[in-house]
C-alpha positions as CSV (number, residue, x, y, z in Angstrom):
1,M,12.0,12.4,-3.0
2,A,8.6,14.0,-3.5
3,T,5.6,13.9,-1.2
4,L,2.2,12.5,-2.0
5,C,-0.7,14.9,-2.5
6,R,-4.1,14.8,-0.8
7,Y,-7.4,14.6,-2.7
8,R,-11.1,14.1,-2.2
9,A,-13.2,12.0,-4.6
10,E,-16.8,12.8,-5.4
11,S,-18.0,10.0,-3.0
12,G,-16.3,11.9,-0.1
13,V,-13.4,9.4,0.1
14,T,-10.2,11.1,1.0
15,L,-6.9,9.7,-0.4
16,L,-3.3,10.3,-1.1
17,S,-2.0,9.9,-4.7
18,D,-0.1,11.2,-7.6
19,E,-2.2,12.7,-10.5
20,K,0.2,11.3,-13.1
21,P,1.8,8.1,-12.1
22,G,2.3,6.9,-15.7
23,G,1.7,3.6,-17.3
24,G,-2.1,4.0,-17.4
25,V,-2.3,3.2,-13.7
26,T,-4.5,4.9,-11.1
27,F,-3.7,4.3,-7.5
28,A,-4.5,5.6,-4.0
29,F,-3.7,5.3,-0.4
30,T,-7.0,5.8,1.4
31,E,-7.6,7.7,4.6
32,R,-10.2,6.5,7.2
33,T,-13.0,9.0,6.2
34,G,-15.8,8.7,3.7
35,G,-17.2,5.3,4.7
36,V,-20.1,3.7,6.6
37,S,-18.5,1.7,9.3
38,A,-19.3,2.4,12.9
39,A,-16.8,2.9,15.7
40,P,-14.2,1.5,16.4
41,Y,-13.9,0.9,12.6
42,A,-15.2,4.4,11.6
43,S,-15.6,5.0,8.9
44,L,-13.9,3.8,5.7
45,N,-12.7,0.5,7.0
46,L,-11.5,-1.7,4.1
47,G,-10.4,-4.7,6.0
48,D,-12.6,-7.8,6.2
49,R,-10.6,-9.6,9.0
50,C,-10.8,-7.1,11.9
51,G,-14.4,-7.7,13.2
52,D,-16.4,-5.1,11.2
53,D,-19.8,-5.7,9.7
54,P,-19.2,-7.4,6.3
55,A,-21.9,-5.3,4.6
56,A,-20.2,-2.1,5.8
57,V,-16.9,-3.4,4.4
58,A,-18.4,-4.2,1.1
59,E,-19.9,-0.7,0.8
60,N,-16.6,0.9,1.8
61,R,-14.8,-1.1,-0.8
62,R,-17.3,-0.1,-3.4
63,R,-16.7,3.5,-2.6
64,A,-12.9,3.1,-2.6
65,L,-13.0,1.4,-6.0
66,S,-15.4,4.1,-7.3
67,A,-12.9,6.7,-6.2
68,I,-10.2,5.2,-8.5
69,G,-12.5,4.6,-11.4
70,A,-12.6,0.8,-10.9
71,E,-16.2,0.1,-9.6
72,A,-17.1,-1.5,-12.9
73,C,-14.4,-4.1,-12.6
74,A,-15.0,-4.9,-8.9
75,D,-15.7,-8.6,-9.8
76,A,-12.0,-8.9,-10.8
77,L,-10.8,-7.5,-7.5
78,V,-7.7,-9.3,-6.0
79,T,-7.3,-8.9,-2.2
80,P,-4.6,-11.2,-0.7
81,H,-4.6,-12.7,2.7
82,Q,-1.7,-10.8,4.2
83,V,0.6,-13.0,6.3
84,H,3.7,-10.7,6.9
85,G,5.8,-12.7,4.5
86,D,7.5,-11.9,1.2
87,T,5.4,-13.9,-1.3
88,V,4.6,-12.1,-4.5
89,V,1.6,-13.2,-6.7
90,V,1.4,-12.3,-10.3
91,V,-1.9,-11.5,-12.1
92,R,-1.5,-11.7,-15.9
93,E,-5.2,-12.1,-17.0
94,T,-8.3,-10.1,-16.5
95,S,-10.6,-13.0,-16.2
96,G,-10.8,-16.8,-16.7
97,P,-8.9,-19.7,-15.0
98,A,-5.5,-17.9,-14.9
99,H,-7.0,-14.9,-13.1
100,D,-8.9,-17.2,-10.7
101,E,-5.8,-19.2,-9.9
102,A,-3.8,-16.0,-9.2
103,A,-6.7,-14.8,-6.9
104,R,-6.6,-18.2,-5.2
105,L,-2.9,-18.0,-4.6
106,A,-3.3,-14.5,-3.2
107,G,-6.0,-15.7,-0.9
108,A,-3.9,-18.5,0.4
109,G,-1.3,-16.0,1.7
110,A,0.7,-13.3,0.0
111,D,1.9,-9.8,0.8
112,A,2.4,-8.4,-2.7
113,V,0.6,-8.5,-6.0
114,V,2.1,-7.7,-9.4
115,C,-0.5,-7.1,-12.0
116,T,-0.1,-6.7,-15.8
117,A,-3.7,-7.3,-16.7
118,P,-6.1,-4.4,-17.4
119,D,-9.2,-3.8,-15.4
120,V,-8.0,-5.8,-12.4
121,P,-8.1,-3.8,-9.2
122,V,-5.7,-4.8,-6.4
123,L,-6.3,-3.9,-2.7
124,L,-4.2,-4.5,0.3
125,C,-4.9,-3.4,3.9
126,F,-2.9,-1.5,6.5
127,A,-2.9,-0.1,10.0
128,D,0.7,0.9,10.7
129,C,2.6,-1.3,8.3
130,V,4.1,0.2,5.2
131,P,2.0,0.3,2.0
132,V,4.0,0.4,-1.3
133,V,2.7,1.0,-4.8
134,I,5.0,0.6,-7.8
135,C,3.9,1.7,-11.3
136,A,5.6,0.7,-14.6
137,P,4.7,0.9,-18.3
138,G,2.3,-2.1,-18.7
139,G,1.8,-3.0,-15.0
140,F,1.8,-2.1,-11.3
141,A,2.4,-3.7,-8.0
142,V,1.0,-3.2,-4.5
143,A,2.9,-4.5,-1.5
144,H,2.4,-4.8,2.3
145,S,5.7,-4.3,4.2
146,G,5.4,-5.0,7.9
147,W,8.6,-5.3,9.9
148,R,9.1,-8.9,8.8
149,G,8.5,-8.1,5.2
150,T,10.7,-5.0,5.4
151,I,13.8,-6.8,6.6
152,A,13.1,-9.5,4.0
153,R,13.1,-6.7,1.4
154,I,9.7,-7.4,0.0
155,A,9.6,-4.0,-1.8
156,Q,12.8,-4.8,-3.6
157,K,11.7,-8.3,-4.5
158,T,8.3,-6.9,-5.8
159,A,10.1,-4.3,-7.9
160,G,12.2,-7.1,-9.5
161,V,9.2,-9.2,-10.3
162,L,7.4,-6.2,-11.8
163,M,10.4,-5.5,-14.0
164,D,10.6,-9.1,-15.1
165,E,6.9,-9.2,-16.0
166,T,6.8,-5.9,-17.9
167,G,10.3,-6.0,-19.4
168,C,10.9,-2.5,-18.2
169,S,14.1,-1.2,-16.6
170,A,14.4,0.2,-13.1
171,S,14.5,3.8,-14.5
172,D,11.0,3.3,-15.7
173,L,9.6,2.6,-12.2
174,R,7.7,5.1,-10.1
175,A,7.3,4.0,-6.5
176,Y,5.1,5.4,-3.7
177,I,5.4,4.8,0.1
178,G,2.1,5.4,1.8
179,P,1.0,6.3,5.3
180,R,2.7,4.2,8.0
181,I,3.8,4.3,11.6
182,G,6.7,6.8,11.9
183,G,9.9,6.2,13.8
184,V,8.9,8.6,16.5
185,D,6.1,6.2,17.4
186,Y,7.7,2.9,16.8
187,E,10.0,1.7,19.6
188,V,11.4,-1.8,19.1
189,S,13.7,-4.2,21.0
190,A,17.4,-3.7,21.0
191,E,17.9,-6.9,19.0
192,M,15.5,-5.8,16.3
193,A,17.1,-2.3,16.2
194,R,20.5,-4.0,15.7
195,D,19.2,-6.3,12.9
196,F,17.7,-3.4,11.0
197,S,20.7,-1.1,11.3
198,A,22.9,-4.0,10.1
199,E,20.6,-4.4,7.1
200,F,19.8,-0.8,6.2
201,G,22.4,1.3,8.0
202,E,22.2,3.6,11.1
203,G,19.9,6.0,9.3
204,V,17.0,3.5,9.9
205,L,17.0,4.4,13.6
206,V,15.5,7.6,14.9
207,G,16.8,9.8,17.7
208,V,20.1,10.1,19.5
209,A,19.5,8.4,22.9
210,A,18.4,4.7,23.2
211,R,18.4,4.3,19.4
212,R,15.5,1.9,19.5
213,K,13.0,3.8,17.4
214,L,12.7,2.3,14.0
215,D,11.8,4.1,10.7
216,L,10.3,1.4,8.5
217,G,9.7,3.9,5.7
218,Y,13.4,4.7,5.6
219,A,14.1,0.9,5.3
220,V,11.6,0.5,2.5
221,A,13.0,3.5,0.6
222,C,16.4,1.9,0.9
223,A,15.1,-1.4,-0.5
224,L,13.4,0.4,-3.4
225,T,16.5,2.4,-4.3
226,D,18.6,-0.8,-4.1
227,A,16.2,-2.2,-6.7
228,G,17.1,0.7,-8.9
229,V,14.3,3.1,-8.3
230,T,15.7,6.6,-8.6
231,R,15.0,9.1,-5.8
232,N,13.4,11.4,-8.3
233,N,10.9,8.6,-9.0
234,L,10.1,7.9,-5.3
235,A,7.3,9.7,-3.4
236,V,6.4,9.3,0.3
237,A,3.5,10.2,2.5
238,L,4.4,12.4,5.4
239,G,3.6,11.9,9.1
240,S,2.8,8.8,11.2
241,T,-0.4,6.8,11.4
242,A,0.0,6.4,15.1
243,S,0.0,10.2,15.6
244,S,-2.8,10.8,13.1
245,T,-5.7,8.6,14.1
246,D,-8.1,11.2,12.9
247,R,-7.0,10.4,9.4
248,F,-5.6,6.8,9.5
249,F,-6.1,3.6,11.4
250,S,-3.3,2.6,13.8
251,Y,-3.1,-0.9,15.4
252,R,-0.5,0.3,17.9
253,A,-2.2,3.6,18.9
254,E,-5.7,2.0,19.0
255,H,-4.6,-1.0,21.0
256,G,-5.3,-3.6,18.3
257,V,-9.0,-2.7,17.8
258,C,-9.4,-0.6,14.6
259,G,-10.2,-0.7,10.9
260,R,-7.8,-0.8,8.0
261,H,-7.0,1.8,5.4
262,A,-5.7,0.5,2.0
263,A,-3.4,0.8,-0.9
264,L,-5.3,0.1,-4.1
265,A,-4.5,0.4,-7.8
266,V,-5.9,-0.5,-11.2
267,M,-4.8,-0.2,-14.9
268,T,-7.9,0.8,-16.9
269,S,-8.6,2.2,-20.4
270,S,-11.2,4.7,-19.0
271,G,-8.6,7.2,-17.8
272,A,-7.9,8.6,-14.4
273,P,-10.9,9.9,-12.3
274,A,-11.2,13.5,-11.4
275,W,-10.2,14.4,-7.9
276,E,-10.4,17.6,-5.9
277,R,-7.0,18.7,-4.6
278,L,-7.0,19.4,-0.9
279,P,-4.7,21.9,0.9
């Protein structure tokens, strides 16, 4: 598996991505810097359900979309109401009734969006849960994998829907696991630890003592490889959101009062934006 690289856009937005994901898709996992929100949401909060000023969120989203070259198609943005389930919504049209119906279904409750339409940005929000982006020839997917979605294998389900919609094979997929809480910071109940180890194997548990620290990223990687994604086509972000609140929001570390970073993607004909590679 590869690791994601860190970049800075002209707007000052800092993000993680892959310069050449393929399929004409540009995607990014944002960090918390480069926005206008005040504490405790400082500064690039992209979530509109956490108590932040709506005007600040709107400006932050504009900056994030600009960073991936999608500001011109902001009116087509799809942002689902995330409910910690495994519902996948498919967007097949750029505009019109079909697009509006897909956006409505996403707003009613979904945790993954598969998109085969050009010029439709998709944005999902996170603050410890696992962000997933999957790129394919002719489409992409963005998924939110909390612990409920992870054990329900939403990443695997989303990959299957993306393959069905694009007609591609698993070997064509490139998958990316974004910033999330690491196992060192995520202690769970003994019952939950047993359930996850039964589903994904003992490797999902971190440490050698109580064995109650859970590596959600490991579980999501298992789900993606079970969907057929090769390890050479899988990249992950390093570290833990809960240990890196200077760069990311963390619901657990910030005691439930914080903003949200995002995973966002778009398939445009304008080409990938220029980013400055950071060390």
